[in-house]
C-alpha positions as CSV (number, residue, x, y, z in Angstrom):
1,X,-7.8,-26.9,8.1
2,X,-10.4,-24.3,8.1
3,X,-10.2,-21.3,5.7
4,X,-10.4,-18.0,7.3
5,X,-13.0,-15.6,6.1
6,X,-11.5,-12.6,4.0
7,X,-12.9,-10.2,6.7
8,X,-10.5,-11.9,9.1
9,X,-7.5,-10.5,7.0
10,X,-6.1,-6.9,7.0
11,X,-5.4,-7.1,3.2
12,X,-7.6,-8.5,0.3
13,X,-4.5,-9.5,-1.6
14,X,-0.7,-9.4,-1.4
15,X,1.0,-8.5,-4.8
16,X,4.4,-10.3,-5.3
17,X,6.7,-9.2,-8.2
18,X,10.3,-8.6,-9.4
19,X,11.6,-5.1,-9.3
20,X,11.8,-5.2,-13.1
21,X,8.1,-5.6,-13.2
22,X,7.5,-2.7,-10.9
23,X,5.4,-0.7,-13.2
24,X,3.1,-3.6,-13.9
25,X,2.7,-4.2,-10.1
26,X,2.0,-0.4,-9.6
27,X,-0.7,-0.6,-12.5
28,X,-2.3,-3.8,-10.9
29,X,-2.3,-2.3,-7.4
30,X,-4.0,1.0,-8.6
31,X,-6.5,-1.0,-10.8
32,X,-7.6,-3.3,-8.0
33,X,-7.8,-0.6,-5.3
34,X,-9.8,1.7,-7.5
35,X,-12.2,-0.9,-8.7
36,X,-15.7,-0.6,-7.6
37,X,-17.7,-3.9,-7.6
38,X,-21.1,-3.8,-9.4
39,X,-23.7,-2.8,-6.9
40,X,-25.9,-5.8,-7.7
41,X,-23.1,-8.2,-6.7
42,X,-22.3,-6.5,-3.3
43,X,-23.4,-8.5,-0.5
44,X,-23.5,-12.0,-2.3
45,X,-22.0,-14.7,-0.2
46,X,-19.4,-16.8,-2.2
47,X,-16.8,-19.4,-1.4
48,X,-14.5,-16.3,-0.8
49,X,-17.0,-14.7,1.6
50,X,-19.2,-11.8,1.4
51,X,-18.7,-9.7,-1.7
52,X,-17.6,-6.0,-0.8
53,X,-18.1,-2.8,-2.5
54,X,-14.3,-2.4,-2.9
55,X,-11.2,-4.6,-2.8
56,X,-8.9,-2.3,-1.0
57,X,-6.6,-2.5,0.7
58,X,-4.2,-4.5,-1.5
59,X,-0.5,-4.9,-0.2
60,X,2.3,-4.1,-2.5
61,X,5.7,-4.3,-1.0
62,X,8.6,-2.1,-2.2
63,X,11.1,-3.4,-4.9
64,X,13.2,-6.3,-4.0
65,X,14.9,-6.2,-0.5
66,X,18.4,-5.9,-2.0
67,X,20.3,-5.9,1.3
68,X,18.1,-8.3,3.2
69,X,18.6,-12.0,3.5
70,X,14.9,-12.6,4.5
71,X,11.6,-11.3,3.6
72,X,11.5,-8.7,6.3
73,X,9.1,-8.5,9.3
74,X,6.5,-6.2,7.6
75,X,6.4,-8.4,4.5
76,X,6.1,-11.6,6.5
77,X,3.2,-10.0,8.5
78,X,1.5,-8.7,5.5
79,X,1.5,-12.2,3.9
80,X,0.0,-13.6,7.0
81,X,-2.6,-10.8,6.9
82,X,-3.6,-11.3,3.3
83,X,-6.4,-13.3,2.1
84,X,-5.0,-13.8,-1.4
85,X,-1.7,-13.7,-3.2
86,X,-1.2,-12.3,-6.6
87,X,2.0,-13.1,-8.4
88,X,3.2,-10.9,-11.3
89,X,4.7,-13.5,-13.7
90,X,7.6,-12.9,-16.0
91,X,11.1,-14.4,-16.5
92,X,12.5,-12.0,-14.0
93,X,10.0,-13.1,-11.4
94,X,10.6,-16.8,-12.3
95,X,14.3,-16.4,-11.1
96,X,13.7,-14.0,-8.4
97,X,14.8,-15.5,-4.9
98,X,12.2,-13.0,-3.2
99,X,9.2,-13.9,-5.3
100,X,9.9,-17.6,-4.7
101,X,10.2,-16.9,-0.9
102,X,6.9,-14.9,-0.8
103,X,5.1,-17.7,-2.7
104,X,6.5,-20.4,-0.3
105,X,5.7,-18.3,2.7
106,X,2.1,-17.8,1.6
107,X,1.7,-21.5,0.7
108,X,2.9,-22.6,4.1
109,X,0.0,-20.6,5.6
110,X,-2.3,-23.2,3.9
111,X,-3.8,-20.9,1.4
112,X,-2.3,-22.4,-1.9
113,X,-5.9,-22.3,-3.4
114,X,-5.8,-18.6,-3.0
115,X,-2.9,-17.9,-5.3
116,X,-3.4,-16.1,-8.6
117,X,-1.0,-15.1,-11.4
118,X,-0.8,-12.1,-13.8
119,X,1.4,-13.0,-16.8
120,X,3.2,-9.9,-18.2
121,X,6.2,-11.5,-20.1
122,X,7.8,-14.7,-21.1
123,X,6.1,-18.2,-21.4
124,X,4.3,-20.4,-18.9
125,X,5.7,-23.9,-18.7
126,X,8.3,-23.1,-21.3
127,X,10.1,-26.1,-22.9
128,X,13.6,-26.9,-21.8
129,X,15.0,-25.3,-24.9
130,X,13.4,-22.0,-23.9
131,X,14.2,-22.1,-20.2
132,X,15.1,-18.5,-20.1
133,X,11.6,-17.6,-21.2
134,X,9.8,-19.4,-18.3
135,X,7.7,-17.1,-16.4
136,X,6.1,-19.2,-13.6
137,X,8.2,-19.5,-10.5
138,X,9.0,-23.0,-9.4
139,X,7.6,-22.2,-6.1
140,X,4.0,-21.8,-7.5
141,X,3.6,-25.5,-8.1
142,X,6.5,-27.3,-6.6
143,X,6.1,-29.4,-3.4
144,X,6.6,-27.9,0.1
145,X,8.7,-29.6,2.6
146,X,6.0,-30.0,5.1
147,X,4.2,-32.6,3.1
148,X,6.3,-33.2,-0.1
149,X,3.1,-32.8,-2.1
150,X,2.9,-30.2,-4.9
151,X,0.1,-27.8,-5.2
152,X,-3.2,-29.6,-6.2
153,X,-3.6,-27.0,-9.2
154,X,-1.9,-24.4,-11.2
155,X,-2.9,-21.0,-10.0
156,X,-5.6,-19.1,-12.1
157,X,-3.8,-17.0,-14.5
158,X,-4.6,-13.7,-16.2
159,X,-2.5,-12.8,-19.3
160,X,-1.7,-9.2,-20.4
161,X,0.7,-10.2,-23.1
162,X,-0.1,-9.0,-26.6
163,X,-2.9,-11.0,-28.1
164,X,-3.9,-12.4,-24.9
165,X,-6.5,-11.1,-22.3
166,X,-5.7,-7.5,-22.3
167,X,-5.5,-5.3,-19.2
168,X,-9.3,-4.9,-18.7
169,X,-10.1,-8.6,-19.1
170,X,-7.2,-9.7,-17.0
171,X,-8.2,-7.4,-14.2
172,X,-11.7,-8.8,-14.4
173,X,-10.4,-12.3,-14.2
174,X,-8.3,-11.4,-11.0
175,X,-11.3,-9.7,-9.5
176,X,-13.5,-12.7,-10.0
177,X,-11.1,-15.0,-8.6
178,X,-10.6,-12.8,-5.4
179,X,-14.2,-12.5,-4.9
180,X,-15.1,-16.2,-5.6
181,X,-17.5,-15.0,-8.6
182,X,-17.9,-16.6,-12.0
183,X,-16.1,-14.5,-14.7
184,X,-19.2,-14.3,-17.0
185,X,-21.3,-13.3,-13.9
186,X,-19.0,-10.4,-13.3
187,X,-18.7,-9.4,-17.0
188,X,-22.5,-9.3,-17.2
189,X,-23.0,-7.0,-14.2
190,X,-20.0,-5.1,-15.4
191,X,-21.5,-4.5,-18.8
192,X,-25.0,-3.5,-17.4
193,X,-23.3,-0.9,-15.1
194,X,-21.2,0.4,-18.0
195,X,-24.2,0.5,-20.4
196,X,-26.0,2.8,-17.8
197,X,-23.0,5.1,-17.4
198,X,-22.1,5.2,-20.8
199,X,-25.5,6.2,-22.2
200,X,-24.9,9.7,-21.0
201,X,-21.3,9.8,-21.8
202,X,-21.9,8.5,-25.3
203,X,-24.4,11.1,-26.0
204,X,-22.2,13.8,-24.4
205,X,-19.4,12.6,-26.7
206,X,-21.5,12.7,-29.8
207,X,-22.8,16.2,-28.9
208,X,-19.2,17.4,-28.3
209,X,-17.9,15.9,-31.5
210,X,-20.8,17.3,-33.5
211,X,-20.4,20.9,-32.0
212,X,-16.7,20.6,-32.7
213,X,-17.2,19.6,-36.2
214,X,-19.8,22.4,-36.9
215,X,-17.4,25.0,-35.3
216,X,-14.5,23.7,-37.5
217,X,-16.7,24.1,-40.7
218,X,-17.9,27.5,-39.6
219,X,-14.3,28.6,-39.0
220,X,-13.6,27.8,-42.6
221,X,-16.7,29.6,-43.8
222,X,-16.8,32.8,-41.7
223,X,-13.1,34.1,-41.2
224,X,-14.4,37.0,-39.0
225,X,-15.9,34.7,-36.5
226,X,-13.3,32.0,-36.7
227,X,-11.2,33.2,-33.8
228,X,-14.2,33.3,-31.4
229,X,-15.6,29.9,-32.5
230,X,-12.0,28.3,-32.6
231,X,-11.6,29.3,-28.9
232,X,-15.0,27.6,-28.2
233,X,-14.0,24.5,-30.2
234,X,-10.7,24.3,-28.4
235,X,-12.5,24.5,-25.1
236,X,-14.7,21.6,-26.1
237,X,-11.7,19.6,-27.4
238,X,-9.9,20.3,-24.0
239,X,-13.0,18.8,-22.3
240,X,-12.8,15.8,-24.6
241,X,-9.2,15.3,-23.8
242,X,-9.6,16.0,-20.1
243,X,-12.7,15.1,-18.2
244,X,-14.3,13.1,-20.7
245,X,-11.2,10.9,-21.3
246,X,-10.9,10.5,-17.5
247,X,-14.7,9.5,-17.1
248,X,-14.3,7.0,-20.1
249,X,-11.1,5.7,-18.7
250,X,-12.7,5.0,-15.4
251,X,-15.4,2.9,-17.0
252,X,-12.9,1.2,-19.2
253,X,-14.5,1.8,-22.4
254,X,-11.4,2.2,-24.5
255,X,-13.2,1.8,-27.8
256,X,-15.1,5.0,-27.2
257,X,-12.1,6.6,-25.7
258,X,-10.0,6.0,-28.7
259,X,-12.8,7.2,-31.0
260,X,-13.1,10.5,-29.0
261,X,-9.3,11.0,-29.3
262,X,-9.2,10.2,-33.0
263,X,-12.0,12.8,-33.5
264,X,-10.0,15.3,-31.7
265,X,-7.1,14.6,-34.1
266,X,-9.4,14.9,-37.1
267,X,-10.4,18.4,-35.8
268,X,-6.7,19.4,-35.6
269,X,-6.0,18.2,-39.1
270,X,-8.8,20.3,-40.4
271,X,-7.4,23.5,-39.1
272,X,-5.5,25.9,-41.6
273,X,-1.8,26.1,-41.0
274,X,-2.4,29.7,-39.9
275,X,-4.7,28.6,-37.1
276,X,-2.1,26.2,-35.4
277,X,-1.7,28.1,-32.2
278,X,0.5,26.9,-29.2
279,X,-2.8,26.0,-27.6
280,X,-3.7,23.8,-30.6
281,X,-0.2,22.2,-30.5
282,X,-0.6,21.5,-26.7
283,X,-4.0,19.8,-27.2
284,X,-2.6,17.8,-30.2
285,X,0.2,16.5,-28.1
286,X,-2.1,15.7,-25.3
287,X,-4.4,13.8,-27.8
288,X,-1.5,11.8,-29.0
289,X,-0.4,10.9,-25.4
290,X,-4.0,9.8,-24.6
291,X,-4.1,7.7,-27.7
292,X,-0.7,6.1,-26.8
293,X,-2.0,5.4,-23.3
294,X,-5.2,3.8,-24.7
295,X,-3.1,1.7,-27.0
296,X,-0.8,0.6,-24.1
297,X,-3.9,-0.4,-22.0
298,X,-5.1,-2.4,-25.0
299,X,-1.7,-4.2,-25.2
300,X,-0.7,-2.6,-28.5
301,X,2.8,-1.5,-27.4
302,X,4.1,-0.8,-31.0
303,X,1.1,1.3,-31.7
304,X,1.5,3.2,-28.3
305,X,5.2,3.8,-29.1
306,X,4.1,5.3,-32.5
307,X,1.6,7.7,-30.7
308,X,4.2,8.8,-28.1
309,X,6.8,9.5,-30.8
310,X,4.4,11.5,-32.7
311,X,3.6,13.6,-29.4
312,X,7.3,13.9,-28.5
313,X,8.3,16.7,-31.2
314,X,5.3,18.7,-30.4
315,X,5.8,18.6,-26.7
316,X,9.5,19.3,-27.3
317,X,8.9,22.3,-29.4
318,X,6.4,23.8,-26.9
319,X,8.8,23.1,-23.9
320,X,11.7,24.7,-25.9
321,X,9.5,27.8,-26.7
322,X,8.8,28.4,-23.0
323,X,11.6,27.1,-20.8
324,X,10.1,28.8,-17.7
325,X,6.7,27.3,-18.2
326,X,6.7,24.4,-15.7
327,X,3.5,22.7,-17.0
328,X,4.9,22.5,-20.6
329,X,8.2,21.0,-19.1
330,X,6.3,18.5,-17.0
331,X,4.2,17.5,-20.1
332,X,7.2,17.0,-22.2
333,X,8.9,14.9,-19.5
334,X,5.8,12.8,-19.2
335,X,5.8,12.0,-22.8
336,X,9.4,11.0,-22.6
337,X,8.7,8.8,-19.6
338,X,5.8,7.1,-21.4
339,X,8.2,6.3,-24.3
340,X,10.5,4.7,-21.7
341,X,7.7,2.7,-20.2
342,X,6.7,1.4,-23.6
343,X,10.1,0.4,-24.4
344,X,10.6,-1.2,-21.0
345,X,7.5,-3.3,-21.5
346,X,8.9,-4.5,-24.9
347,X,12.2,-5.4,-23.4
348,X,14.1,-2.7,-25.2
349,X,16.4,-1.9,-22.2
350,X,18.7,0.6,-23.9
351,X,16.0,2.5,-25.6
352,X,14.1,2.7,-22.2
353,X,17.2,4.0,-20.4
354,X,17.6,6.8,-23.0
355,X,14.0,7.9,-22.6
356,X,14.2,7.8,-18.8
357,X,17.3,9.9,-18.9
358,X,15.8,12.3,-21.2
359,X,12.7,12.7,-19.0
360,X,14.8,13.3,-16.0
361,X,16.9,15.9,-17.8
362,X,13.8,17.8,-18.9
363,X,12.5,17.9,-15.3
364,X,15.8,19.0,-13.8
365,X,16.2,21.8,-16.3
366,X,13.1,23.5,-14.5
367,X,15.5,24.7,-11.8
368,X,14.9,25.8,-8.2
369,X,11.3,26.3,-8.3
370,X,10.5,22.7,-9.3
371,X,12.7,21.3,-6.7
372,X,10.3,22.7,-4.1
373,X,7.6,20.7,-5.7
374,X,7.3,17.3,-3.9
375,X,5.6,15.7,-6.8
376,X,8.3,16.6,-9.3
377,X,11.0,15.6,-6.8
378,X,9.4,12.2,-6.3
379,X,9.2,11.7,-10.1
380,X,12.8,12.7,-10.4
381,X,13.9,10.2,-7.8
382,X,11.9,7.5,-9.4
383,X,13.5,8.2,-12.7
384,X,16.9,8.1,-11.2
385,X,16.1,4.7,-9.6
386,X,14.8,3.5,-13.1
387,X,17.9,4.7,-14.9
388,X,20.2,3.2,-12.3
389,X,18.6,-0.2,-12.4
390,X,18.9,-0.1,-16.3
391,X,22.5,0.8,-16.1
392,X,23.1,-1.7,-13.3
393,X,21.6,-4.5,-15.3
394,X,24.0,-3.6,-18.1
395,X,27.0,-3.7,-15.9
396,X,27.7,0.1,-16.0
397,X,28.0,0.3,-12.2
398,X,29.8,3.7,-12.1
399,X,27.0,5.4,-14.1
400,X,24.4,3.6,-12.1
401,X,25.9,4.9,-8.8
402,X,25.6,8.6,-10.2
403,X,21.9,8.1,-10.5
404,X,21.4,6.4,-7.3
405,X,23.4,9.3,-5.6
406,X,21.1,11.9,-7.1
407,X,18.1,9.7,-6.0
408,X,19.4,10.1,-2.5
409,X,19.7,13.9,-2.7
410,X,16.2,14.2,-3.9
411,X,14.8,11.8,-1.3
412,X,16.6,13.9,1.4
413,X,14.6,16.9,0.1
414,X,11.4,15.0,0.2
415,X,11.7,13.7,3.8
416,X,12.4,17.3,4.9
417,X,8.9,18.3,3.7
418,X,6.6,19.3,6.6
419,X,4.3,16.2,5.9
420,X,6.6,13.6,4.4
421,X,5.0,10.4,3.0
422,X,6.1,7.0,4.2
423,X,7.1,6.0,0.7
424,X,9.5,8.9,0.6
425,X,11.3,7.4,3.6
426,X,11.3,4.0,1.9
427,X,13.0,5.6,-1.2
428,X,15.6,7.3,1.1
429,X,16.5,3.9,2.5
430,X,16.5,2.3,-1.0
431,X,18.8,5.1,-2.2
432,X,21.3,4.4,0.7
433,X,21.0,0.6,0.1
434,X,21.8,1.2,-3.7
435,X,24.8,3.4,-3.0
436,X,26.2,1.1,-0.2
437,X,25.9,-1.9,-2.6
438,X,27.7,-0.1,-5.5
439,X,30.4,1.2,-3.4
440,X,31.3,-2.2,-2.0
441,X,31.2,-3.8,-5.4
442,X,33.4,-0.9,-6.7
443,X,36.0,-1.5,-3.9
444,X,35.2,1.8,-2.2
445,X,35.1,0.5,1.3
446,X,34.9,4.0,2.9
447,X,31.9,5.1,0.8
448,X,30.1,1.8,1.6
449,X,30.6,2.5,5.4
450,X,29.4,6.0,5.0
451,X,26.2,4.9,3.2
452,X,25.4,2.2,5.6
453,X,26.1,4.6,8.6
454,X,23.7,7.0,7.2
455,X,21.0,4.3,6.7
456,X,21.7,3.1,10.2
457,X,20.9,6.6,11.5
458,X,17.6,6.8,9.7
459,X,16.5,3.2,10.8
460,X,17.5,4.0,14.3
461,X,15.5,7.3,14.4
462,X,12.5,5.5,12.9
463,X,12.8,2.8,15.5
464,X,12.9,5.4,18.4
465,X,9.8,7.0,16.9
466,X,7.9,3.8,16.7
467,X,9.3,1.6,19.6
468,X,6.4,-1.0,19.2
469,X,6.9,-1.6,15.7
470,X,8.9,-4.8,15.6
471,X,9.2,-4.7,11.8
472,X,10.8,-1.5,12.0
473,X,13.2,-2.7,14.8
474,X,14.2,-5.6,12.6
475,X,15.1,-3.1,9.9
476,X,17.2,-1.2,12.2
477,X,19.0,-4.4,13.4
478,X,19.6,-5.6,9.8
479,X,21.2,-2.4,8.8
480,X,23.3,-2.4,11.9
481,X,24.4,-6.0,11.2
482,X,25.3,-4.9,7.6
483,X,27.3,-2.0,8.9
484,X,29.1,-4.2,11.4
485,X,30.2,-6.7,8.6
486,X,31.4,-3.7,6.6
487,X,33.4,-2.2,9.5
488,X,35.0,-5.6,10.1
489,X,36.4,-5.6,6.5
490,X,38.0,-2.3,7.4
491,X,39.6,-3.8,10.5
492,X,37.4,-2.3,13.0
493,X,36.7,-5.6,14.7
494,X,35.9,-4.2,18.2
495,X,33.2,-1.8,16.9
496,X,31.9,-4.6,14.6
497,X,31.6,-6.7,17.6
498,X,29.6,-4.2,19.5
499,X,27.3,-3.4,16.6
500,X,26.8,-7.1,16.0
501,X,25.9,-7.5,19.6
502,X,23.3,-4.7,19.5
503,X,21.7,-6.1,16.4
504,X,21.5,-9.5,18.0
505,X,20.1,-8.2,21.2
506,X,17.1,-6.6,19.3
507,X,16.5,-9.8,17.3
508,X,16.7,-12.0,20.5
509,X,14.1,-9.8,22.1
510,X,11.7,-10.1,19.1
511,X,12.3,-13.9,18.8
512,X,11.4,-14.1,22.5
513,X,8.1,-12.1,22.0
514,X,7.2,-14.4,19.0
515,X,9.2,-17.5,18.4
516,X,7.2,-18.4,15.2
517,X,8.5,-15.4,13.3
518,X,10.9,-17.2,10.8
519,X,12.7,-14.0,9.7
520,X,13.5,-13.2,13.3
521,X,14.9,-16.8,13.8
522,X,16.9,-16.5,10.7
523,X,18.4,-13.2,11.7
524,X,19.1,-14.7,15.1
525,X,21.1,-17.5,13.4
526,X,22.9,-15.0,10.9
527,X,23.9,-12.5,13.5
528,X,25.0,-15.2,16.0
529,X,27.3,-16.7,13.2
530,X,28.5,-13.3,12.4
531,X,29.5,-12.6,16.1
532,X,31.2,-15.9,16.3
533,X,33.3,-15.3,13.2
534,X,34.3,-11.8,14.5
535,X,35.6,-13.3,17.7
536,X,37.2,-16.2,16.1
537,X,39.3,-14.1,13.6
538,X,40.4,-11.9,16.8
539,X,41.7,-15.1,18.3
540,X,39.1,-15.6,20.9
541,X,37.8,-19.1,20.1
542,X,36.3,-19.6,23.6
543,X,34.1,-16.6,23.2
544,X,33.0,-17.6,19.7
545,X,31.8,-21.0,20.7
546,X,28.3,-20.0,22.3
547,X,27.0,-17.8,19.5
548,X,28.2,-20.4,16.9
549,X,26.2,-23.1,18.6
550,X,23.3,-21.0,18.9
551,X,23.4,-19.7,15.3
552,X,23.7,-23.3,13.9
553,X,20.8,-24.4,16.0
554,X,18.4,-21.7,14.7
555,X,19.6,-22.1,11.0
556,X,19.5,-25.9,11.2
557,X,15.9,-25.7,12.4
558,X,14.8,-23.6,9.6
559,X,16.6,-25.7,7.0
560,X,14.8,-28.8,8.4
561,X,11.6,-26.9,8.5
562,X,11.8,-26.3,4.7
563,X,14.4,-28.0,2.7
564,X,13.2,-26.4,-0.6
565,X,14.1,-22.8,0.9
566,X,17.5,-22.3,-0.9
567,X,18.1,-19.1,1.2
568,X,18.0,-21.1,4.4
569,X,20.1,-23.9,2.9
570,X,22.7,-21.4,1.9
571,X,22.6,-19.8,5.4
572,X,23.2,-23.2,7.0
573,X,26.0,-24.0,4.6
574,X,27.7,-20.8,5.5
575,X,27.4,-21.4,9.1
576,X,29.1,-24.8,8.6
577,X,31.9,-23.3,6.8
578,X,32.3,-21.2,10.0
579,X,32.1,-23.9,12.3
580,X,34.7,-25.8,10.1
581,X,37.0,-22.8,10.6
582,X,36.4,-23.0,14.4
583,X,37.1,-26.7,14.6
584,X,40.3,-26.3,12.6
585,X,41.4,-23.6,15.1
586,X,40.6,-25.8,18.0
587,X,42.5,-28.9,16.7
588,X,39.5,-30.8,15.3
589,X,40.5,-31.3,11.6
590,X,38.5,-34.3,10.8
591,X,35.2,-32.8,12.0
592,X,36.2,-29.6,10.4
593,X,36.7,-31.4,7.0
594,X,33.3,-33.0,7.2
595,X,31.6,-29.7,7.8
596,X,33.4,-28.2,4.8
597,X,32.5,-30.8,2.5
598,X,28.9,-30.8,3.6
599,X,28.7,-27.0,3.1
600,X,30.3,-27.2,-0.4
601,X,27.8,-30.0,-1.3
602,X,24.9,-27.6,-0.8
603,X,26.6,-24.4,-2.2
604,X,28.1,-25.7,-5.4
605,X,24.8,-26.7,-7.0
606,X,23.1,-23.4,-5.9
607,X,25.9,-21.5,-7.4
608,X,25.4,-23.6,-10.7
609,X,21.8,-22.6,-10.8
610,X,22.7,-18.9,-10.0
611,X,26.2,-18.2,-11.4
612,X,25.7,-14.2,-11.0
613,X,24.5,-14.3,-7.4
614,X,27.4,-12.4,-5.6
615,X,26.6,-13.9,-2.1
616,X,26.7,-17.4,-3.5
617,X,29.8,-16.9,-5.4
618,X,31.6,-15.6,-2.3
619,X,30.2,-18.4,-0.1
620,X,31.1,-21.1,-2.5
621,X,34.8,-19.9,-2.9
622,X,35.2,-19.5,0.9
623,X,33.8,-23.0,1.3
624,X,36.5,-24.2,-1.2
625,X,39.3,-22.5,0.3
626,X,38.3,-23.6,3.8
627,X,38.1,-27.2,2.5
628,X,41.4,-26.8,0.8
629,X,43.1,-25.7,4.0
630,X,42.2,-29.0,5.4
631,X,43.3,-31.2,2.5
632,X,46.8,-31.6,1.0
633,X,48.3,-32.3,-2.4
634,X,46.4,-32.1,-5.7
635,X,43.0,-32.2,-4.0
636,X,43.8,-28.9,-2.2
637,X,45.5,-27.4,-5.3
638,X,42.3,-28.2,-7.4
639,X,40.0,-26.6,-4.9
640,X,42.1,-23.4,-4.6
641,X,42.3,-23.1,-8.5
642,X,38.6,-23.7,-8.8
643,X,37.8,-20.9,-6.3
644,X,40.4,-18.6,-8.0
645,X,38.9,-19.2,-11.4
646,X,35.4,-18.4,-10.2
647,X,36.6,-15.3,-8.5
648,X,38.5,-14.0,-11.5
649,X,35.4,-14.7,-13.8
650,X,33.6,-11.7,-12.4
651,X,33.5,-8.7,-14.8
652,X,30.8,-6.4,-13.2
653,X,31.9,-5.3,-9.7
654,X,35.3,-7.0,-10.0
655,X,36.9,-4.5,-7.6
656,X,34.8,-5.8,-4.7
657,X,37.2,-6.0,-1.7
658,X,35.7,-9.3,-0.7
659,X,36.4,-10.9,-4.1
660,X,40.0,-9.5,-4.1
661,X,40.6,-10.8,-0.5
662,X,39.6,-14.2,-1.4
663,X,41.9,-14.1,-4.4
664,X,44.8,-13.2,-2.3
665,X,44.0,-16.0,0.2
666,X,44.0,-18.6,-2.8
667,X,47.2,-17.1,-4.3
668,X,49.1,-17.1,-1.1
669,X,48.0,-20.8,-0.3
670,X,49.3,-21.8,-3.9
671,X,52.6,-20.0,-3.3
672,X,51.9,-17.4,-6.1
673,X,53.1,-14.6,-4.0
674,X,54.2,-12.2,-6.8
675,X,50.6,-12.5,-8.3
676,X,49.1,-11.6,-4.9
677,X,51.2,-8.4,-4.4
678,X,49.1,-6.1,-6.7
679,X,45.9,-7.3,-5.2
680,X,47.2,-6.7,-1.7
681,X,48.2,-3.2,-2.9
682,X,44.6,-2.6,-4.0
683,X,43.3,-3.8,-0.8
684,X,45.7,-1.7,1.3
685,X,44.5,1.3,-0.7
686,X,40.9,0.7,-0.1
687,X,41.4,0.5,3.6
688,X,40.7,-3.2,3.9
689,X,42.2,-4.8,7.0
690,X,40.1,-7.8,7.8
691,X,42.0,-9.8,10.6
692,X,42.0,-13.1,8.8
693,X,43.9,-11.5,5.7
694,X,46.2,-9.6,8.0
695,X,47.2,-12.9,9.6
696,X,47.7,-14.6,6.2
697,X,49.8,-11.8,5.0
698,X,52.1,-11.9,8.0
699,X,52.5,-15.5,7.7
700,X,53.7,-14.8,4.1
701,X,56.0,-12.1,5.2
702,X,54.2,-9.4,3.3
703,X,54.0,-6.0,4.8
704,X,50.6,-4.7,5.5
705,X,50.7,-1.6,7.6
706,X,47.7,0.6,8.4
707,X,46.7,3.0,5.9
708,X,46.8,6.4,7.8
709,X,44.7,8.4,5.3
710,X,42.0,5.9,5.2
711,X,42.0,5.4,8.9
712,X,41.5,9.2,9.4
713,X,38.7,9.4,7.0
714,X,37.0,6.3,8.5
715,X,37.2,7.9,12.0
716,X,35.7,11.0,10.8
717,X,32.7,8.9,9.4
718,X,32.4,7.0,12.8
719,X,32.5,10.3,14.7
720,X,29.7,11.6,12.6
721,X,27.7,8.5,13.2
722,X,28.2,8.7,16.9
723,X,26.9,12.4,16.8
724,X,23.9,11.4,14.8
725,X,22.9,8.6,17.1
726,X,23.4,10.7,20.2
727,X,20.9,13.3,18.9
C-alpha cells in the first residue's frame, strides 16, 4: 500500500483524547499549531514528505461525543484527512471507548506507522496488579480484524509526566516524528535558532534587571526621587512580566524566564513596606502567576501550586478592594483557575472542583457589564462544564446539572453575538447534551425531551444553513433519533415513529451517496432497529419486519468487518434482542431463544469489562429478561433475578426511568407485584408510558392511566418544537 504524501491531507495530525485530558489536548493543539520549524530545516525531503514552515492545521475534536453511538461524520472525515494521529495517553484514555474507536479507525486507513503518543498520566504497559494505571489504549497495539496481526511497533511516545521528558522536549519529540526528522537534528537547529534570538533577549533582560536594581538602590538612598524612580522601575518590571515574558515563553527558554521572574520578586522584596502600592501588589501577583506557569510547563506541579497559592491572597485582596475593576476580577479568577488546573493535573479532583467553582464565582460577581464580554462568557461556560464534569464524576448529578444549565444560558448569549464562533455553537450543543443526559438519569422525562427538542431545533437550523454538509446532517439525524427514543418512553409512539423515519431518511440518503461511510451505515442499522421496535410494540409486527431485516444486515456487515469493535458488537447484540422479541411475537420461539442467547453471550462479557456503562447495563438486562420470557422454571427465574440485581446495583442516576421500567418488568414476571407498585407509581409521576410496559401492567391488572398534568406539559413542549421548526 503506497503511503500518501502529507500534502495530500487536509490536517497534519489528528489529536485523540479523553474529555478528562481536555486541557492537555488544548495545550498540545496550541503548541503544535504555533510551532515554527527552524528555517534551515524547511524544504528538506524526509520519509514524511517535504518539511513545511508550520505544522498547522492540527485537528482536535470536541470532548467525547456523549450522546453519539459512533465517531460522527466530521470526526470520521477528519481522521481520513489527517496524515498522523496523536493519542493523549492516560488511564482515562485507555478505557475510553471513543479514543479506542478513533485509533482503530485510523489504523484501518493503513497508517499505523503514523501514530504517536503523548503520555500525561498513568503507566504504559502496567502490570496486572496495577491495571487501573494503564495509560495505553488496547487499540494502539492490538490486532485489527482485517488481518488479525497486531501493530508492527509500539507508537513513538513523548512523556510529560513529572521527571520525564517535560513539555518542551515532549513537543520536540512529537514534531520530529510528524516531520520524519531525527530528534537530535531538530534539537540542534532549534538550539541554533534560540541562541540567535536569545542573544538580544538575554542582553535586554540583563539590562532591565540592572536598571531595576539600580533604581531600587537609588530609591533607598534618595527618598525625594524615590517616587519618580519607583514608577520607572515598576514600568520596567511590568515589561519584564509582560512582553519579555511572552517573548521568552515563545522561544521556550524557561530557565531565563524563571530567572527574570525571580529577579522581579527580589525587587518587590527590596521595597520598604510603605512603598507597597496597589500597582506593586498587582505586579507581584502577576510575577507569582508567571512563575507558577513556568513551573507547570516544567512539570513541577507541586511547585506551581505553591506559586499560585502565594499569588491568590494578593489577587484576592486587590479584587476585594476594587469590586468594579473588571481587570482585577479577571486576574483573580485566572489565578483561581490555574490552581484548579494544577490540582486537576495532579489528580486532586475535589480540590480542582473547589478552585473552578471559586473562579467562576469571581467572574460572575462582575455583573452585567462582564456578561456582554464574549471572552468572559466563554470562560464562564468552560468553567461550568469543568465543574459539571467534576461533580458528575463524583456521582453528584443534581449539582452537575445546575452547572450544565448555567453553561447553556451562557452559550445562548454567546451564539446571539453578531459574529458567533463555531465553537460557541459546539458548546451550546454540548450543554443541551449534558442536560438531556442528566434529566434522563434523574428520571425527569419531560426535561429530557425539552432539552433534546431544543438541540433538535439547533441542529435542524444548522443543517438548513449548510445543506451540503453531510456531517451536520448526520448530527441533525442523530439528535432527532435520540428525541424519538425519548418521546417513545413518554408514550408518543406515533410522533416517535415519524421522527425516526425522518432521521432514517437522511441517513439513507447519505449512505447512498457514500456507502463506505461506516458511521452512516451504523446509524442506518440503529435507526432501522429503532423503527422496527416502535412498530412492534404498537402491535404492527408486519410493518416492523422490513426495517428489522435492513437494520440487522447493516449491523452484521459492520460487526463482521471489525470483530474487535465492541461498539458494533453491542449494536448487533441489541438488534438480535429485538429480533428475538419479534420472533417471539410471531410464534417462532426456538429461533427467538437462539437470538437472545447469542446476544447475551456478547453483552455479558462486555458489561463485565465496563460495569458502569449505562447503555451496556440496560442492554444486558433487557437481553436477560427477553431470554427469561422464552425459558421456564429455575432458568427463567435466575435470569430475572440476575437482571434485577444489576439494575438495583446502580447508585448514581438510579432514578433513570429506563432502569425503573426494566425492574418493574422483572418483578412482574417474578410475581412480586407489591414490590413493583412503588416503582410503577414513580414511572407514572414521571410520565413514562412506553407501550411495552403498559401492556405488561395491563396483563398484571395494575391500573396505569395517563398522567393529565404531564401530558399537558409535554404537549406544550411539542407545540413549541413545532413552532421552532416551522420558522
